[in-house]
LUMVO-963581 format. One line per 5 residues: for each residue x, y, z of N, C-alpha, C. Coordinates in steps of 0.05 Angstrom, whole numbers, plus 32768, in hexadecimal, padded with zeros to 4 digits. Each point is the difference from the previous one (the first is absolute). Layout:
BEGIN
X Y Z X Y Z X Y Z | ...
This chain:
BEGIN
80A1 82AB 7F04 8005 7FFA 801D 7FF7 7FFE 8018 | 7FEC 8017 7FFD 7FF1 7FFB 801A 7FEA 7FF0 7FFF | 7FF9 7FFC 7FE4 7FEA 7FE7 7FF6 8008 7FE4 800C | 8017 7FFE 7FF5 8011 7FEB 800D 8003 7FF7 801B | 8001 8014 8012 8002 8002 801C 7FE2 7FF2 800A
7FF4 800F 7FF8 7FE3 8006 800B 7FEC 7FE2 7FF8 | 800E 7FF0 7FF3 7FF4 7FEC 7FF5 800C 7FE7 8015 | 801D 8006 8000 8009 7FEB 800C 7FF7 8006 8028 | 7FF9 8019 8004 7FF7 8002 8019 7FE0 7FF5 8004 | 7FF1 7FFE 7FE6 7FE5 7FFE 8001 8002 7FD8 8004
8012 7FF6 7FF8 8006 7FEB 7FFE 800A 7FF1 8016 | 800F 800F 800F 8008 7FFC 801D 7FEC 8006 8014 | 7FF5 800F 7FF5 7FEB 8000 8014 7FEA 7FEA 8002 | 7FF4 7FF9 7FE3 7FEF 7FEB 7FFC 800C 7FEE 800E | 801D 7FEF 7FFD 8011 7FF1 800C 7FFC 7FF2 801E
8004 801B 8010 7FFF 8003 801E 7FE7 8002 8007 | 7FE7 800B 7FF8 7FE6 8000 800C 8003 8010 801A | 7FF0 7FF5 8009 8003 8015 8024 801E 7FFE 8012 | 8012 7FF8 7FF0 8014 8004 800C 8011 8018 7FFA | 7FEC 800D 7FE8 800F 8017 7FED 8003 801A 8019
7FE5 8004 800D 7FFA 8017 801C 801D 8003 800E | 800B 7FDD 800C 8011 7FFE 800C 801B 800F 8000 | 8006 7FF5 7FE2 8016 800A 7FEA 8002 801B 8001 | 7FF3 800F 7FFE 7FF3 801F 7FF8 8011 8009 8015 | 7FED 7FF5 8020 800C 800B 801A 801B 7FFE 8004
8009 7FE7 7FF4 801C 7FFC 800E 8013 8016 7FEB | 7FF8 8003 7FE5 8014 8012 7FEC 7FFB 8019 8005 | 7FEF 8002 8016 7FF6 801E 800C 801B 8009 8013 | 7FF6 7FE7 8010 8017 8011 8021 801A 7FFA 7FEC | 800A 7FEE 7FEF 8018 7FFB 7FFB 800A 8020 7FF7
7FF1 8014 7FF4 8005 800E 7FF2 7FFC 801B 8014 | 7FF4 8000 8014 8004 800C 8017 801E 7FFB 8011 | 7FFE 7FED 7FFD 801D 7FFC 8010 8017 800E 7FF1 | 7FFB 7FFE 7FE4 801C 8003 7FF1 7FFF 8024 7FF8 | 7FED 8009 8008 7FFB 801A 8004 8004 800C 8010
7FFE 7FF5 8016 8008 8009 801B 801D 7FFA 8009 | 8013 7FEB 7FF5 8013 8002 7FFF 8018 8014 7FF5 | 7FF2 8005 7FEB 8010 8011 7FF0 7FFF 801F 8008 | 7FE5 8006 8006 7FFC 8018 8017 8014 800A 8010 | 8001 7FEA 8018 8016 8006 8014 801A 7FF7 7FFB
8007 7FF8 7FEA 8017 7FFF 7FFA 800A 801D 7FEE | 7FF3 800A 7FF1 8001 8012 7FEA 7FFF 801D 800C | 7FE5 7FFF 800B 7FFB 801E 8013 8007 7FFF 8022 | 8007 7FEF 8009 8008 7FF6 8023 8015 8004 8001 | 800F 7FEE 7FDF 801D 7FF4 8004 8005 7FF6 8016
7FEF 7FEA 7FFE 800B 7FE6 801B 8008 7FF1 7FE9 | 800F 7FEA 800B 8008 7FE6 7FF4 7FE6 7FEE 7FFA | 800A 7FE4 7FEA 7FF5 7FED 8002 7FEF 7FF9 8011 | 800D 7FF5 8018 7FF5 7FE9 8015 7FEC 8012 800E | 800B 8013 8004 7FEE 8017 8011 7FE7 8001 7FF5
7FFF 800C 7FEB 7FEE 8004 7FE7 7FEB 7FE5 7FFF | 8009 7FE9 8009 7FF5 7FE5 7FF3 7FEF 7FFE 8025 | 8016 8004 8015 7FEA 7FFF 8017 7FEE 8012 8003 | 8000 8017 7FFB 7FEF 8016 8003 7FE9 7FF4 7FF0 | 8005 7FF4 7FF0 7FE5 7FFE 7FEB 7FEF 7FE2 800C
800A 7FF2 800B 7FF8 7FED 8011 7FF7 8007 800D | 8008 800A 801D 7FEE 8014 8012 7FEE 800D 7FFF | 800A 8011 7FEB 7FE0 8009 7FF1 7FEB 7FFC 7FFB | 8001 7FEB 7FEE 7FED 7FF3 7FF0 7FF4 7FE9 8016 | 800B 7FF4 800C 7FF5 7FEE 8014 7FF5 800D 8017
8005 8019 8004 7FEF 8013 8014 800C 7FF8 8023 | 8015 7FF4 8008 8009 7FEB 8012 8003 801E 8011 | 8007 8016 7FF9 8000 8016 8017 801A 800B 800B | 801C 7FF2 7FF5 8018 7FFC 800F 8004 802C 7FF5 | 800E 8002 800C 8010 8023 8000 8012 7FF1 7FDD
8000 801F 7FF6 800F 8007 7FE9 8018 7FF8 8001 | 800A 7FF7 7FE1 801B 7FFB 8001 8017 8017 8006 | 7FF8 8015 7FF2 800F 8012 8000 7FEC 8025 7FFF | 800C 800A 8012 7FE5 801A 7FF9 7FFB 8002 7FE0 | 7FE1 800C 8009 7FF7 8001 7FE4 8000 801E 7FF5
7FFE 800F 7FEB 7FFA 801B 7FFC 7FD5 8003 7FFF | 8003 801D 7FFE 7FE1 7FFC 7FFF 7FF7 7FF7 7FE9 | 800F 8008 7FE8 7FF2 7FED 7FED 7FFB 7FE1 8001 | 801B 7FF1 800B 7FFC 7FE6 8003 7FF2 7FF2 8017 | 7FF8 8014 800F 7FE3 7FF8 8019 7FEE 7FFE 7FE7
7FFB 8015 7FF7 7FE5 800A 7FF1 7FF9 7FDF 7FE7 | 8015 7FFC 7FFA 8006 7FE7 7FE3 7FFA 7FE4 8016 | 8011 7FFF 801A 7FF9 7FE5 800C 7FE6 8000 8008 | 7FF6 8016 8008 7FDF 8002 8004 7FED 7FF4 7FE6 | 8003 8009 7FEA 7FF0 7FF4 7FEB 800E 7FED 7FF8
8018 7FEE 800B 800C 7FEF 7FF6 7FEE 7FE5 801C | 7FF6 8007 801C 7FF9 7FED 800C 7FE2 7FFF 7FE6 | 7FF3 801D 8005 7FE8 7FEE 7FF6 7FFC 7FEE 7FEA | 800E 800C 7FE9 7FFE 7FF8 7FE8 800D 7FD6 8009 | 8010 7FFF 8013 8005 7FE5 8007 7FEE 7FF5 800E
7FF0 800F 800F 7FEB 7FF3 8014 7FEF 7FF5 7FE6 | 7FF6 800F 7FF2 7FEC 7FFD 7FEA 8006 7FEB 7FF0 | 801B 7FF4 7FF0 8004 7FEA 7FFB 7FFF 7FEE 800D | 8003 8001 8017 7FFE 7FE8 8013 7FE5 7FFE 8001 | 7FE9 8009 7FFF 7FEB 7FFD 8006 7FEF 7FFA 7FEB
8011 8006 7FDF 7FF5 7FF4 7FEB 8004 7FEA 7FFA | 801B 7FF7 8007 8002 7FE2 8009 7FF7 7FF0 800C | 7FF6 800B 8012 7FFA 7FEE 8016 7FE0 7FFB 7FF2 | 7FEB 8018 7FF2 7FE6 7FFA 7FFD 8001 7FF0 7FE1 | 8015 7FFF 7FF0 8009 7FEC 7FE9 8001 7FE7 8006
800F 7FF4 8012 8006 7FEB 8014 7FE8 7FF4 800B | 7FED 800A 800E 7FEF 7FFF 8004 7FEB 7FF7 7FF1 | 7FFD 8011 7FE9 7FF0 7FF9 7FEB 8005 7FDF 7FF1 | 801C 7FFB 8003 8006 7FED 7FF6 7FF7 7FE5 800B | 8004 8004 801C 7FF3 7FF0 8018 7FE8 7FF2 7FF3
7FE5 801D 7FFF 7FEC 7FFD 8005 7FF7 7FF8 7FDF | 8008 7FFD 7FEE 8002 7FF3 7FE9 8008 7FE2 8002 | 8013 7FF7 800E 8007 7FE6 8005 801F 7FF4 7FEC | 8006 801A 7FFB 801A 7FFE 7FEE 800A 7FEC 8007 | 800D 800B 801A 8014 7FEF 800C 7FFE 7FE4 8005
7FE3 7FF8 8006 7FFA 7FE9 8003 8005 7FF2 7FE2 | 7FFA 800B 7FE5 8000 7FFB 7FE6 801B 7FF8 7FFE | 8013 8016 8002 801B 8000 7FF7 8006 7FE5 8013 | 7FFF 7FFE 801B 8006 7FEA 8019 7FF9 7FDE 7FE9 | 7FEC 7FFE 7FF5 7FEE 7FF1 7FFF 8018 7FF3 7FE1
7FF8 8017 7FE9 8017 7FF7 7FE8 801C 7FF7 8005 | 800E 8010 801B 8019 7FF6 8001 8005 7FE2 800E | 7FE6 7FF9 800A 8002 7FE7 800A 7FF6 7FEB 7FF0 | 7FEB 8006 7FED 8002 7FFC 7FE5 8012 7FEA 7FF0 | 800C 801F 7FFA 8022 7FF4 7FEC 8010 7FF5 800B
8002 8005 8023 8013 7FEB 800A 7FF2 7FDF 8001 | 7FEA 8002 7FFD 7FF7 7FE1 7FFC 8001 7FF6 7FDB | 8001 8016 7FF4 8002 7FF4 7FE1 8025 7FF8 8001 | 800B 800D 8008 8027 8009 7FF8 7FFE 7FDF 8019 | 7FEC 7FF6 800B 8017 7FE2 8005 7FEC 7FEE 7FFA
7FED 8001 7FEB 7FF3 7FE9 7FED 8013 7FF4 7FF0 | 7FFE 7FE6 7FF9 8008 7FF6 7FF4 7FF9 7FE5 7FF1 | 8000 7FFB 7FE6 7FEE 7FF1 7FE9 7FEA 8001 8001 | 7FF2 8021 8005 7FE6 800C 7FFB 7FF3 8001 7FE3 | 7FEB 800A 7FFE 7FF6 800C 7FEA 8001 801C 7FFE
7FFF 800A 7FE4 8007 801F 8002 7FE7 8009 7FE7 | 7FED 8007 8005 7FEC 8008 7FF0 7FF9 8024 7FF6 | 8002 8000 7FEC 8001 801A 7FF7 7FE4 8005 7FF2 | 7FF1 8018 8011 7FE9 8002 7FF9 7FE6 7FF9 8019 | 7FF2 800A 800A 7FE4 7FEB 8007 7FE6 8012 7FF8
7FFA 7FF4 7FE4 7FEA 8009 7FF4 7FF2 7FE8 7FFF | 7FEF 8002 7FF4 7FF0 7FDE 7FFB 8011 7FF2 8000 | 8012 7FFE 7FED 800C 7FEA 7FFC 800F 7FFD 8014 | 8014 8014 800C 8011 7FF7 8017 7FF5 7FFA 801B | 7FE8 8004 8004 7FF0 7FFB 8019 7FFE 7FE7 7FFA
7FF6 7FF6 7FF4 7FFA 7FE3 7FFC 801E 7FEB 800A | 800F 8012 7FED 8021 7FEA 8005 8005 8002 801C | 7FFE 8015 800E 800A 8001 801F 7FEB 7FF5 800F | 7FE6 7FFF 7FFF 7FF2 7FED 8008 8004 7FE6 8002 | 8006 7FF7 7FE5 8001 7FE5 8001 801E 7FF5 800F
801B 8013 7FF5 8016 7FEF 800C 7FFB 8007 8021 | 7FF3 801A 8010 8005 7FF6 8018 7FED 7FEA 800B | 7FEF 7FF9 7FF5 7FEF 7FE9 8008 8010 7FE7 8001 | 8011 7FFD 7FEC 8012 7FE3 800C 8019 800E 8012 | 7FFF 801E 8009 8011 7FFE 8018 801E 8009 7FFC
800B 8011 7FE5 801A 8007 7FF9 7FFA 801E 800C | 8014 8005 7FFF 8007 801B 7FFD 800B 801A 7FEA | 7FE5 800F 7FFB 7FFB 8014 7FF4 800D 801B 8003 | 8006 800C 7FEC 8005 801A 7FFF 7FFC 8019 7FE6 | 7FE7 800F 7FFE 7FFA 800A 7FF1 8006 801E 7FFA
8006 8003 7FE9 8003 801E 7FFB 7FED 8009 7FF3 | 7FF8 801D 8003 7FE8 8008 7FF7 7FFF 801E 8001 | 7FFA 8013 7FE5 8003 8019 8004 7FEA 8016 8011 | 7FE7 7FEA 7FFD 7FEA 800D 8007 8000 8003 8020 | 7FFE 801F 8015 8006 7FFF 8016 7FE3 7FF1 8010
7FE8 7FFE 7FF1 7FE8 7FF6 8007 8004 7FE9 8007 | 800A 7FEC 7FE5 8002 7FE3 8003 8019 7FFB 8015 | 800B 8017 8008 8018 7FF6 800E 7FF2 8009 8024 | 7FF4 8012 800C 7FF5 7FF9 800C 7FED 7FEB 8007 | 7FF4 7FF6 7FEF 7FED 7FE9 8005 800C 7FEB 7FFB
801B 7FF6 8005 8011 7FF0 7FF9 800C 7FF8 801B | 800F 8024 800C 8007 7FF9 8010 7FE6 8000 801F | 7FEA 8004 7FFC 7FE9 7FF9 800F 7FFD 7FDE 8000 | 7FFE 7FF3 7FEB 8003 7FE2 7FFC 801E 7FF2 8011 | 800F 800D 7FFE 8016 7FF4 800A 8010 7FF1 7FF0
8004 800C 7FE2 800B 7FFE 7FE6 8018 800F 8002 | 8017 7FF1 7FFD 801A 8013 8001 7FFC 8009 7FE4 | 8007 8018 7FFE 7FFF 8013 7FE2 8012 8016 8007 | 800E 800D 7FEA 800D 8012 7FFE 7FF5 8012 7FE1 | 7FFF 801D 8009 7FEF 800D 7FEF 8018 8011 7FEF
7FF8 7FFE 7FE3 801C 8009 7FF1 7FFD 7FF0 7FE5 | 8013 8006 7FEC 7FF5 7FEF 7FE9 800F 7FEB 7FF9 | 7FFC 7FF4 7FF9 8002 7FE4 7FF9 8019 8000 7FEC | 8007 8017 7FF4 8015 7FF2 7FE3 8015 8011 8011 | 8005 8009 8016 8011 800B 8009 801A 7FE9 8011
8013 8009 7FF7 8014 7FEF 800B 8007 7FFE 8028 | 8002 8012 8007 7FF8 8002 8019 7FE8 7FFC 8010 | 7FE4 7FFC 7FF1 7FE7 7FF9 800E 8003 7FDC 7FFA | 800A 7FF5 7FF1 8006 7FE7 7FFF 8011 7FF3 8012 | 8012 8014 7FFC 801A 7FF1 8016 7FF9 8005 8023
7FE7 8015 8003 7FF9 7FFC 8018 7FED 7FEE 8010 | 7FEF 7FF9 7FE2 7FF5 7FE7 8005 800C 7FE6 8007 | 8018 7FFC 8000 800E 7FF0 8003 7FFD 7FEC 7FE9 | 8015 8009 7FEC 7FF7 7FF4 7FE1 8015 7FF5 8002 | 801B 7FFD 8010 801A 7FF0 7FF4 7FFB 7FE8 8010
7FE0 7FFD 8015 8007 7FE8 8010 7FDB 7FF1 8000 | 7FEF 8014 7FE8 7FED 7FF7 7FF8 7FFB 7FDA 7FEE | 7FF0 7FF6 7FFF 7FF7 7FDD 7FF8 7FFB 8014 7FDF | 7FE6 8015 8008 7FF3 7FFC 7FDB 8004 8021 8009 | 7FF8 800D 7FE3 7FF8 8019 8001 7FE2 8003 7FF4
7FF0 800B 7FFD 7FDF 8000 7FFA 7FF9 801B 7FF0 | 8003 8003 7FEB 7FFA 801A 7FF3 7FEE 7FFB 7FF3 | 7FE3 8015 800D 7FE8 7FF8 8002 7FF4 8024 7FF6 | 8010 8008 7FFF 7FFA 8021 7FF5 7FED 8007 7FE1 | 7FF1 800E 800A 7FED 8005 7FE1 800C 800D 7FE9
801D 8005 8005 8009 800E 7FE6 8013 7FEB 7FFA | 8002 7FFE 7FE6 800D 7FE7 7FEF 8021 8006 8000 | 8002 8020 7FF6 8018 8002 8002 8012 8000 801C | 7FE9 8008 8017 8017 7FFF 801B 8003 7FE2 8001 | 7FEE 7FF3 7FF7 800A 7FE3 8006 8017 7FF0 7FF8
8001 800E 7FDC 801C 7FF8 7FF9 8018 8006 8013 | 7FFF 801F 8006 8010 8008 800B 8004 7FF9 801A | 7FF2 7FF6 8013 8000 7FE6 8017 8007 7FF7 7FFE | 7FFD 7FF0 7FEA 8015 7FE2 7FFA 8019 8005 7FFA | 8007 8011 7FEE 801F 8006 7FF4 800B 8004 801C
7FF9 800E 800E 800B 8010 801E 8003 7FE3 800D | 7FEB 7FF3 800F 7FFF 7FE3 8015 8012 7FF3 7FEC | 8009 7FFD 7FE7 800E 7FE7 7FFA 801D 8009 8005 | 7FFC 801E 7FF4 8029 8009 8003 8008 7FFE 801D | 7FE2 800F 800E 8015 8001 802A 8003 7FDE 8004
7FE8 7FED 7FFA 8000 7FE2 8008 7FFE 7FF0 7FED | 801B 7FF1 7FF2 7FFB 7FF6 7FE8 7FF1 7FE2 800B | 8000 7FF6 8010 7FF9 7FED 8006 7FDE 8000 800F | 7FF9 8016 8000 7FE0 7FFD 8006 7FF0 7FF6 7FF4 | 7FEA 7FF7 8006 7FE6 7FFE 7FF4 7FF2 8018 7FF6
7FF4 8006 7FE8 7FF4 8014 7FFE 7FEA 7FF8 7FEE | 7FED 800D 800B 7FE2 7FFF 7FF1 7FF0 800E 7FF6 | 7FFA 8008 7FE8 7FF3 801C 7FFD 7FEA 8000 7FF7 | 7FF0 8015 7FFE 7FE4 8000 7FF6 8005 8012 7FE0 | 7FEF 7FF0 7FEF 7FFD 8007 7FDF 7FE0 8009 8001
8003 8011 7FEE 7FDF 800C 7FF6 7FFA 7FF7 7FE5 | 8013 7FF6 7FF7 7FFF 7FEE 7FE3 8016 7FF1 7FF7 | 7FF0 7FED 7FF1 801C 7FEB 7FF7 8017 8005 7FEF | 7FFD 8019 7FF1 8013 800B 7FF3 801A 800F 800D | 7FF9 8000 801D 8011 800E 8017 8011 7FED 800E
7FFC 7FE0 8000 8006 7FEA 8007 8022 8004 7FF9 | 8001 8003 7FE7 801E 7FF6 7FF9 800D 8019 8012 | 7FF5 8017 8000 801D 8017 8010 7FF9 7FF8 801E | 7FF0 7FF9 8005 8003 7FFE 8022 8017 7FE3 7FFC | 7FFD 7FEB 7FF6 800C 7FEC 7FFE 8022 8007 7FFC
8001 8012 7FEF 8020 800F 7FF6 800D 800C 801C | 7FE7 800B 8005 800A 8014 8015 8006 7FEB 801A | 8001 7FE8 8005 8000 7FF5 8010 7FF5 7FEC 8018 | 7FE0 7FFD 7FE4 7FEB 7FF5 801B 8005 7FE9 7FFA | 7FF7 7FF3 8019 7FFD 7FE6 8003 7FE7 7FFB 7FF8
7FF4 7FFF 8004 7FE5 8001 7FF1 7FE6 8022 8006 | 7FF3 7FFE 7FE5 7FF7 8019 7FFB 7FD5 7FF0 7FFE | 7FF9 8009 8012 7FE4 8000 8006 7FEB 8018 7FF3 | 7FEC 7FF9 7FED 7FEF 8008 7FFB 7FE5 8000 800A | 7FF9 8010 8017 7FE6 7FFF 8009 7FE6 7FFE 7FF8
7FF5 8012 7FE7 7FF4 7FF8 7FF5 7FFB 7FE6 7FFC | 8010 7FFA 7FF1 8007 7FEC 7FEF 7FF5 7FE2 800B | 8013 8006 801B 7FF6 7FE3 8011 7FE1 8005 8005 | 7FFE 8016 800B 7FE5 8005 800D 7FE9 7FF3 7FEF | 8002 8006 7FE4 7FEF 7FEB 7FE9 8000 7FE9 7FFB
801C 7FF7 8003 8003 7FE5 8003 7FF2 7FEF 8011 | 8002 8011 801A 7FEE 7FF6 801C 7FE9 7FF4 7FF8 | 7FF3 801A 7FF1 7FE2 8002 8003 7FF2 7FEC 7FE8 | 8012 7FF5 7FEC 7FFB 7FF0 7FED 7FFD 7FEA 8009 | 801A 7FFA 800D 7FFE 7FE2 8011 7FED 7FF8 800E
7FF8 8010 8013 7FF4 8002 8013 7FE5 7FFB 7FF7 | 7FF4 8009 7FDE 7FEB 7FF2 7FFA 8004 7FE3 7FEF | 8014 8004 7FFA 8007 7FE1 7FED 8010 7FE7 800E | 8007 8007 8019 8008 7FEB 8014 8000 800E 801A | 7FE8 8006 800A 7FFA 8004 801E 8009 7FEB 8009
7FFB 7FED 800C 8006 7FEE 8015 8020 8001 7FFC | 8013 7FFA 7FEA 801C 8003 8000 800A 8016 8009 | 7FF7 8023 7FFA 8010 8015 7FFF 7FF4 8001 8027 | 7FEB 7FFB 7FFE 7FFD 8003 802C 800C 7FE1 800B | 8010 7FF2 7FFF 8016 7FF3 800A 801C 8008 7FFE
8007 800C 7FE0 8015 800C 8009 7FFC 8019 800D | 7FF7 800D 8003 7FF6 8019 8014 8006 7FFE 8014 | 7FEF 7FEE 800D 8005 7FF5 801D 8019 7FF3 8006 | 800E 7FE7 7FEA 8013 7FFD 8008 8020 800B 8007 | 7FF8 8013 7FE9 8019 8018 8006 7FFB 8019 8011
7FEE 8002 8007 7FF4 800E 8014 8001 7FFF 8020 | 7FFE 7FE2 8005 7FFD 7FF2 801A 7FE3 7FFF 8008 | 7FE7 7FFE 7FE9 7FE4 8011 800D 7FFC 7FE0 800F | 8001 7FE9 7FFC 8003 7FE3 800A 801C 7FF6 8011 | 7FFB 7FEA 800A 800B 7FF3 8005 801C 7FF4 7FEC
8004 800C 7FF0 800F 7FF7 7FE4 800C 8011 7FF5 | 801A 8003 7FFD 800D 8015 7FF1 8017 7FFA 7FF2 | 8003 8010 7FEC 8017 7FF2 7FE4 8018 801C 800E | 8016 7FE9 7FFB 801F 8015 800D 800D 8000 7FF5 | 8014 8015 8001 801C 7FFC 7FEB 8011 7FED 8012
800E 7FF4 8002 8014 7FF7 8012 8020 7FFF 7FFC | 8014 8011 7FFF 8016 8004 7FFF 8017 7FEC 800B | 800F 7FEC 7FE9 8012 7FF1 8016 8013 8004 8005 | 800F 8006 8017 8018 800F 7FFA 801B 7FE8 8007 | 8015 8004 7FF1 8013 7FEB 7FFC 8007 7FF1 801C
7FF9 8005 8014 8004 7FFC 801C 7FE4 7FE2 800A | 7FEA 8002 7FEB 7FF4 7FF1 8001 8003 7FE6 8003 | 7FEE 7FE9 8011 8001 7FE4 7FFF 7FFC 7FF9 7FE8 | 7FEA 8015 7FEA 7FEB 7FF2 7FEC 801B 7FFC 7FE8 | 8012 800D 8003 801C 800C 7FDE 8003 7FE0 7FFE
7FFD 7FFC 7FE4 8009 7FE4 7FF2 7FF3 7FED 8005 | 7FE8 8003 800A 7FEF 7FEE 8007 7FE9 8001 7FED | 7FED 7FE6 7FF0 7FF0 8008 7FF9 7FE6 8000 8008 | 7FE3 8000 7FF7 7FED 800A 8011 7FF8 7FE4 800D | 8009 7FE8 7FF6 7FF4 7FE8 8016 8014 7FFC 8013
8014 8007 8005 8017 7FFA 8012 7FFC 801C 8015 | 7FF8 801A 7FED 7FFE 8014 801E 7FE5 7FF3 800D | 7FF0 7FF7 7FF2 7FE9 7FFA 8017 7FF4 8015 8006 | 7FFF 8018 7FEC 7FE6 8011 8002 7FDF 8000 800A | 7FFA 7FEF 7FE9 7FE1 8000 7FFE 7FF5 7FED 801F
8019 7FE2 800B 7FF4 7FF3 8016 8001 800A 8016 | 8015 8017 8001 800F 8008 8018 7FF1 801D 8005 | 7FFC 8011 7FEF 7FF2 8010 8003 7FE8 8007 7FF8 | 7FF3 7FEE 7FEF 7FE4 8000 7FF7 8001 8019 7FEC | 8013 8002 7FF0 7FFB 8018 7FEE 8009 7FF6 7FE3
7FF4 8006 7FEB 7FFC 8004 7FE0 8015 800C 7FF3 | 800E 7FF6 7FF7 8012 8016 7FED 7FFC 8000 7FE2 | 7FFD 801C 7FFB 7FE8 7FFE 7FE0 801A 8003 7FF6 | 801A 8011 8005 8011 8008 7FE1 8016 8003 801E | 8019 7FFC 7FED 8017 8013 800A 800E 8012 7FF0
800B 8017 8009 800C 800F 7FEF 801B 7FFD 8009 | 8013 7FF9 7FED 801D 7FFB 7FFF 8012 801C 8007 | 8013 7FFB 800F 8010 8015 8000 8006 8013 7FE0 | 7FFF 7FF0 7FEF 8008 800B 7FE5 7FE7 8009 7FF2 | 7FE6 8003 800C 7FF1 800F 7FFE 7FE8 7FF0 7FED
8006 7FE9 8001 7FEE 7FF3 7FE6 7FF0 7FF1 8015 | 7FE5 7FFF 7FF8 7FE1 7FF5 800F 7FFE 7FE7 7FFB | 7FFB 7FF1 8016 7FFB 7FDC 7FFC 7FE1 8000 800E | 7FEF 7FFC 7FEB 7FE0 7FF9 800E 7FFD 7FE7 8002 | 7FF3 7FFD 8017 7FFD 7FE0 8005 8010 7FEC 7FFB
8015 8003 8014 8016 7FEE 7FFE 8005 7FE3 8003 | 800B 7FF3 7FF8 8007 7FE6 8006 8003 7FFA 801B | 7FFD 7FE5 800C 8008 7FF8 8015 8023 7FFA 7FFB | 8012 8003 7FEA 8018 7FFA 8003 800C 8021 7FFF | 7FF0 8011 7FFD 8007 8022 7FFA 801B 8007 801D
800E 8005 7FF8 801B 8016 8011 7FFB 800C 8007 | 7FFE 8008 8017 7FFD 8022 800E 8022 7FFE 8005 | 8004 8020 7FFA 801D 8009 7FF9 8002 8017 801F | 8011 7FFE 7FFE 7FFC 8020 800F 8003 801F 7FF2 | 7FEC 8012 8015 7FFB 800D 7FF4 7FE2 7FFF 7FEE
7FFA 7FEA 7FF1 7FEA 7FFC 7FFA 7FDD 800A 8016 | 7FF2 8005 7FED 7FE8 8008 8016 7FEB 7FF2 7FF0 | 7FF2 7FF4 801C 7FEF 7FED 7FFE 7FE3 800A 8002 | 7FF2 7FFE 7FF3 7FE5 8007 7FF5 7FEC 7FE9 8018 | 7FF0 8004 8014 7FF8 7FEA 8011 7FE6 800C 8005
7FEE 7FEE 8002 7FE8 8005 800A 7FED 7FED 801B | 7FFF 8007 801A 7FFF 7FFA 8014 7FF4 8011 800D | 7FFB 7FEF 8021 7FF9 8015 8015 8014 8010 8012 | 7FF3 8019 8001 801C 800F 800D 800B 7FFA 801B | 7FF9 7FEF 8013 800E 7FF2 8010 8019 7FF0 7FF4
7FF1 7FED 7FEE 8019 7FE9 7FEB 8016 801B 7FEA | 7FF2 800F 7FF7 801E 8013 7FF6 800E 800C 8014 | 7FF2 800A 8017 8014 800E 8014 801C 7FE3 8007 | 7FF0 7FE7 8001 8011 7FF3 800D 8018 7FF4 7FEC | 7FF8 8003 7FE4 8017 7FF9 7FF2 8012 8019 7FFB
7FF6 8018 8008 8015 8016 8000 8017 7FFC 8014 | 8004 7FEB 8013 800F 8000 800F 801B 7FEF 7FFA | 7FF8 7FEE 7FE5 800E 7FF3 7FF5 800C 800B 7FE3 | 8000 801A 8004 8001 800D 7FE1 8017 800D 8006
């Protein structure tokens, strides 16, 4: 029993950090306050209100007169009570000053402000893990101007992200509370880039359960794990090492094509490849490619159409009809891509 209480105290002390000293000081003063009330009520035979008022004016050292006549023992007790109370206040003041010196209040205020910003986000991306893979994911998504929330358990990485202005939450990504605090119910996508395969499966299961409509992309370390993540609810499973190997091989076999694709996807030149979702209210709905006049009007090339059913139509013909909720895969200048988004 004692060992269990000791463990809980250690966990609480670790959680509170520098605030632990302030909490101890407050508990100490409350203890002194209760002991004083009990003494005046039992030894001096005062009522509760008089005892309470006596403790307030004694510990605050305001210098008011005694509520009732005190015995010699009562005066001696009151003298020690004043010394103990003043000592407690001095201890709390020192602990509070230490917090100010350490900047804990500023950190706490910054975290509250960050959590307020996260709660206001809508249609954002949640990235679990900010290691070698997760950091690149965050960099690429942020470069497109999207909102991101990162969940990371490492305090060192959390400090670095806070300095870089990245919205982040310190905690376990497999926890329901942590995922919900990151705005899972209002997020567009959940990306699980944790190093642990089991953790990625659990994050995928939890994310799919809490938000059935969210898009989930999970990291896998081996091909045999793809089916597990897909069964857990992942829409896409990525093998970073496999993709890296394929990219290196393509750079050797087809360097020009690979360089063009990379520049087009990342917008490194005045040409970009983009996904364009056609809303039901768009003027392009029920029109074929000729009627839509996408090529002459916006100078864009539609290289594929992903139908709402999930079927992919590559190199669509001029008579291919555009339906609501179709996704157009188009290539063109950034300015033209922005213009067509206005009618989608």
